C-alpha positions in Angstrom: -9.9 2.0 -1.9 -8.6 -1.3 -2.1 -11.9 -2.6 0.2 -9.6 -6.3 0.2 -6.7 -4.6 2.0 -8.8 -3.0 4.6 -7.1 -4.7 7.3 -3.6 -4.2 6.1 -4.4 -0.5 5.4 -5.6 0.0 8.9 -2.5 -1.9 10.2 0.0 0.1 7.9 -1.4 3.2 9.1 -0.2 3.1 12.3 3.3 1.0 11.8 4.6 2.5 8.8 5.1 6.0 8.5 5.7 6.5 4.9 2.7 4.5 3.9 0.5 6.6 6.5 1.6 9.7 4.6 1.0 8.4 1.3 -2.6 7.5 2.4 -3.0 10.8 4.0 -1.7 13.0 1.0 -4.1 10.7 -1.6 -6.9 11.6 1.2 -6.3 15.3 1.3 -6.0 15.5 -2.6 -9.5 14.0 -2.9 -11.1 16.2 -0.7 -9.5 19.1 -2.3 -10.6 17.6 -5.9 -14.1 17.5 -4.7 -14.3 20.9 -3.6 -12.8 22.3 -6.6 -15.2 20.2 -8.6 -18.1 21.7 -6.3 -16.8 25.1 -7.2 -16.5 25.9 -3.3 -12.6 26.2 -4.1 -11.2 28.4 -6.9 -9.5 26.1 -9.8 -8.8 25.6 -13.5 -9.8 22.6 -15.1 -6.3 22.0 -16.1 -5.3 22.5 -12.1 -8.1 19.7 -11.3 -6.4 17.5 -13.9 -3.1 17.7 -12.6 -4.3 16.9 -9.0 -6.4 13.9 -10.7 -3.1 12.9 -11.9 -0.9 13.3 -8.8 -3.9 11.5 -6.9 -3.4 8.5 -9.3 -0.1 8.1 -8.8 -0.4 8.2 -5.0 -2.9 5.5 -5.4 -0.4 3.6 -7.5 2.5 4.2 -5.0 -0.3 2.8 -2.1 -1.1 -0.3 -3.9 2.5 -1.1 -4.9 3.1 -0.9 -0.7 -0.2 -2.9 -0.2 0.8 -6.0 -2.6 4.4 -5.9 -1.0 3.4 -6.1 2.4 1.0 -8.6 1.5 3.3 -10.9 0.1 5.3 -10.5 3.2 2.6 -11.9 4.7 2.0 -14.9 3.0 
């Protein structure tokens, strides 16, 4: 996710608790969705869809933080 921001992500994960929380929550959702899609965790297609939308919202929030932090570095 966002390879162009790899260094900034590493930096923010240690210096920004909000960013770290968003990032961890996104990764945890991603793993949960993968388990559900692999049928190793019970779910319905609707539940998976809801989690995917939540994950997308988190990704948007992560991107917004990255854009703001990147602009502040310039």
